[in-house]
C-alpha positions in Angstrom: 24.5 -8.7 -16.3 22.1 -8.3 -18.9 20.3 -11.3 -20.7 20.5 -11.1 -24.4 17.1 -11.5 -26.0 16.3 -14.9 -27.6 16.1 -15.2 -31.3 12.2 -14.8 -31.5 12.4 -11.6 -29.6 15.1 -10.3 -31.6 13.0 -11.1 -34.9 10.2 -9.6 -33.4 12.4 -6.5 -32.6 13.7 -6.4 -36.0 10.2 -6.4 -37.7 9.0 -3.7 -35.5 11.9 -1.4 -36.2 11.6 -2.1 -40.0 7.8 -1.1 -39.8 8.4 2.0 -38.1 11.4 3.0 -40.3 9.4 2.5 -43.3 6.5 4.3 -41.9 8.5 7.5 -41.0 10.0 7.2 -44.3 6.6 7.4 -46.1 5.3 9.9 -43.5 8.1 12.6 -44.7 7.8 11.7 -48.2 4.2 11.8 -48.9 2.7 13.2 -45.7 1.1 11.3 -42.8 -2.7 11.5 -44.0 -1.7 10.3 -47.4 0.2 7.2 -46.1 -2.0 4.1 -45.6 -1.0 1.1 -43.5 -1.2 -1.0 -46.7 1.7 1.2 -48.3 3.7 0.9 -45.1 3.3 -3.0 -45.3 4.2 -3.0 -48.9 7.4 -1.2 -48.2 8.2 -3.4 -45.3 7.2 -6.5 -47.2 4.7 -7.8 -44.4 1.1 -8.3 -44.3 -1.3 -6.0 -42.8 -2.2 -8.6 -40.1 1.5 -8.5 -39.2 1.3 -4.8 -38.9 -1.5 -4.9 -36.4 0.2 -7.6 -34.3 2.7 -4.9 -33.5 0.7 -1.6 -33.5 -3.0 -1.4 -32.8 -3.4 1.6 -35.3 -1.5 3.6 -37.8 -0.9 6.4 -35.1 0.7 3.8 -32.9 3.6 3.1 -35.3 4.7 6.7 -34.4 3.5 6.8 -30.7 4.2 3.4 -29.1 7.4 3.1 -27.3 9.2 -0.3 -27.8 8.3 -2.8 -25.4 10.8 -3.2 -22.4 10.9 -3.4 -18.9 10.1 0.0 -17.0 12.9 0.9 -14.9 12.8 -0.9 -11.6 15.0 -1.9 -8.9 16.3 0.2 -6.1 17.9 3.1 -8.0 19.5 5.9 -6.3 16.6 7.0 -4.1 14.7 4.0 -3.1 13.1 3.7 0.2 12.9 0.5 2.2 10.2 -2.0 0.7 6.8 -0.6 1.6 5.5 -3.8 2.0 7.6 -4.4 4.9 7.8 -1.1 6.7 10.0 -0.4 9.8 8.2 -0.6 13.0 10.1 2.0 14.5 9.1 5.6 13.3 12.6 6.9 13.5 13.7 4.0 11.4 11.1 4.7 8.9 12.2 8.3 8.6 15.8 7.5 8.2 14.7 4.8 5.6 12.7 7.2 3.5 14.5 9.4 0.9 13.7 13.1 0.5 10.7 13.7 -1.8 12.8 15.6 -4.1 15.2 12.5 -4.6 12.1 10.3 -5.4 10.6 12.8 -7.9 14.1 13.4 -9.7 14.8 9.5 -10.1 11.5 8.9 -11.2 11.5 11.8 -13.7 15.0 10.6 -15.0 13.6 7.0 -15.4 10.6 8.3 -17.5 13.0 10.1 -19.8 15.2 7.1 -20.4 12.2 5.1 -21.1 10.6 7.5 -23.6 14.0 8.1 -25.3 15.0 4.6 -25.5 18.2 3.5 -27.2 17.7 5.6 -30.4 17.3 9.2 -29.8 17.6 10.2 -33.4 14.4 7.8 -34.4 12.7 9.2 -31.2 13.2 12.7 -32.2 11.7 12.1 -35.7 8.6 10.3 -34.2 8.1 13.2 -31.8 8.6 16.0 -34.5 5.8 14.2 -36.5 3.6 14.0 -33.4 3.9 17.6 -32.6 3.0 18.6 -36.1 0.1 16.1 -36.8 -3.1 16.9 -34.9 -4.4 13.6 -34.5 -1.1 12.1 -33.4 -0.7 14.9 -30.9 -4.1 14.0 -29.4 -3.4 10.6 -29.2 -0.1 11.0 -27.7 -1.8 12.6 -24.5 -4.2 9.4 -24.6 -1.0 7.2 -24.3 -0.3 8.9 -21.2 -2.8 6.7 -19.1 -0.8 3.4 -19.7 2.3 5.1 -18.1 0.4 6.2 -15.1 0.3 3.0 -13.4 4.0 2.2 -13.9 4.9 5.8 -12.8 2.8 5.6 -9.7 4.3 2.2 -8.7 7.9 3.4 -9.1 7.2 6.7 -7.1 5.4 4.9 -4.4 8.4 2.3 -3.9 10.8 5.2 -3.8 8.9 7.4 -1.5 7.7 4.6 0.8 4.1 5.5 0.2 1.1 3.3 -1.0 0.6 3.3 -4.7 -3.1 4.3 -4.3 -2.2 7.1 -2.2 -3.6 10.5 -3.5 -0.4 12.4 -3.4 1.3 9.5 -5.4 -1.4 9.4 -7.9 -1.3 13.1 -8.3 2.6 13.1 -8.4 2.5 10.3 -11.1 0.1 12.4 -13.2 2.3 15.5 -12.9 5.6 13.5 -13.9 4.1 11.9 -16.9 2.6 15.1 -18.2 6.0 17.1 -17.5 7.9 14.3 -19.5 5.3 14.4 -22.4 5.4 18.2 -22.7 9.1 18.6 -22.2 9.8 16.1 -25.3 7.3 17.8 -27.4 9.1 21.2 -26.6 12.3 19.6 -27.5 11.1 18.1 -30.7 9.3 21.3 -31.9 12.6 22.9 -31.7 14.4 20.1 -33.8 16.1 18.6 -30.8 18.3 21.6 -30.3 17.6 22.2 -26.7 19.8 20.0 -24.3 17.4 17.5 -22.7 19.3 17.3 -19.5 19.1 21.2 -19.4 15.3 21.0 -19.9 14.8 18.5 -17.4 16.8 20.3 -14.8 14.5 23.2 -15.3 11.5 21.0 -14.9 12.9 19.7 -11.8 13.3 23.1 -10.3 9.6 23.9 -11.1 8.4 20.9 -9.3 10.4 21.6 -6.2 7.1 22.2 -4.5 5.9 18.8 -5.3 5.1 16.8 -2.1 4.7 13.1 -1.7 
């Protein structure tokens, strides 16, 4: 059962949505470079200090995903808890999921997190990021923040240590694939089916070994 956020959290989420909505409207109307943080704040009727409590920089109103828990829990392909590995090698083999299952589940979790509950707004953000060079460059910088979460999720599912080279490499690949696939989708105005695109990505990742 999902717990409903408290009043304070709902107000913060509403302010964040309003800032992003007004920012995207102004970016479309007058261009990203010609829109200032002050104009966004005026449109949303908040102070610049409020803006910067939600977004560290103007680019981040486009690029930052809404806060929320990274997909966790056992999921469909979770191995036994790596903190308590089975002592019997055969039991460990039986408990550990196929590599492809761990990769597949983690990639789908990354997609769900990046798309969020409002695919139309996400598409508008990514279209802008694909067109504006500073945004595209910063988008790749944002990947670093996702790597630790992705590595932890992948390690748990694969029954490996988070700092294992293969896990770190796999996390980097999955984060990069997610970003590139979403940019490809946005550059084509959301016309390609994302499920099909990610199925193609998974086919190409068939050789990824953890």
